[in-house]
C-alpha positions as CSV (number, residue, x, y, z in Angstrom):
1,M,-7.1,-3.7,-37.9
2,L,-5.3,-4.0,-35.0
3,S,-1.5,-5.7,-34.5
4,I,-0.2,-6.4,-31.6
5,Y,3.4,-7.5,-31.7
6,P,6.3,-8.5,-31.1
7,N,4.6,-12.2,-29.6
8,P,6.5,-13.4,-27.7
9,A,7.5,-10.3,-26.0
10,T,10.8,-9.5,-24.2
11,E,11.0,-5.7,-23.6
12,Y,8.2,-4.2,-25.1
13,I,5.1,-4.6,-27.3
14,N,3.9,-2.5,-29.9
15,I,-0.2,-1.9,-30.7
16,A,-0.9,-0.5,-34.1
17,G,-3.9,0.2,-35.3
18,E,-6.1,3.2,-36.4
19,N,-8.7,5.1,-33.9
20,I,-7.2,3.6,-30.7
21,A,-9.4,5.1,-27.6
22,E,-7.9,2.6,-24.7
23,I,-5.6,0.0,-24.0
24,Q,-5.9,-2.1,-21.0
25,I,-3.8,-5.5,-20.2
26,C,-4.6,-7.9,-17.5
27,N,-3.0,-10.9,-16.3
28,L,-4.7,-14.4,-16.4
29,L,-6.3,-13.8,-12.6
30,G,-7.7,-10.7,-14.4
31,E,-5.9,-8.2,-12.7
32,V,-4.9,-5.0,-14.8
33,V,-1.6,-4.6,-15.1
34,Y,-1.9,-2.0,-17.9
35,Y,-4.5,0.7,-18.1
36,N,-4.3,3.8,-20.5
37,S,-7.4,5.8,-21.5
38,R,-5.3,9.2,-22.5
39,V,-4.7,8.0,-26.2
40,V,-4.9,10.1,-28.7
41,P,-7.1,8.5,-31.1
42,R,-5.2,9.1,-34.7
43,R,-5.1,7.1,-37.7
44,D,-2.6,4.3,-38.3
45,A,-0.9,5.4,-34.6
46,T,1.8,2.7,-33.2
47,I,1.8,2.3,-29.2
48,V,4.8,1.0,-27.5
49,I,4.2,-0.1,-24.2
50,S,7.4,-1.6,-21.8
51,T,6.8,-5.0,-20.2
52,E,9.7,-4.4,-17.5
53,N,7.1,-4.3,-15.1
54,M,5.4,-7.3,-16.1
55,S,6.2,-11.0,-14.9
56,A,6.8,-13.6,-17.3
57,G,3.6,-15.0,-18.3
58,S,0.2,-14.8,-20.4
59,Y,-1.8,-11.2,-20.7
60,F,-4.9,-10.2,-22.5
61,V,-4.5,-6.8,-24.3
62,R,-7.9,-5.2,-24.6
63,V,-8.4,-2.5,-27.3
64,R,-11.2,-0.3,-27.2
65,M,-11.9,1.9,-30.6
66,T,-13.3,5.1,-30.8
67,D,-16.7,3.8,-32.0
68,G,-16.8,1.1,-29.1
69,K,-15.7,-2.2,-30.9
70,V,-13.3,-4.1,-28.5
71,V,-10.8,-6.3,-29.7
72,T,-9.1,-8.6,-27.3
73,K,-6.1,-10.5,-28.0
74,K,-3.5,-12.7,-26.0
75,I,0.1,-11.8,-25.7
76,V,3.0,-14.0,-23.9
77,V,5.8,-11.8,-21.8
78,V,9.2,-14.0,-21.7
79,K,12.2,-12.7,-19.5
């Protein structure tokens, strides 16, 4: 199970889940605005990501799990 909150986000987003291996956030043009492949896979991990350098708008969060499964969710950043 994977949770991304708050949505809409203002200052940060939390990504909570088990066995997260990689996180990528892309804007609607497909440009990567955040990438982290150094996530230490843990059970019940919560990763906090600042939205300070992101413009207001919609983004896709792609999370790859340690088993290879990829989950994509849409978030909205408001300023």
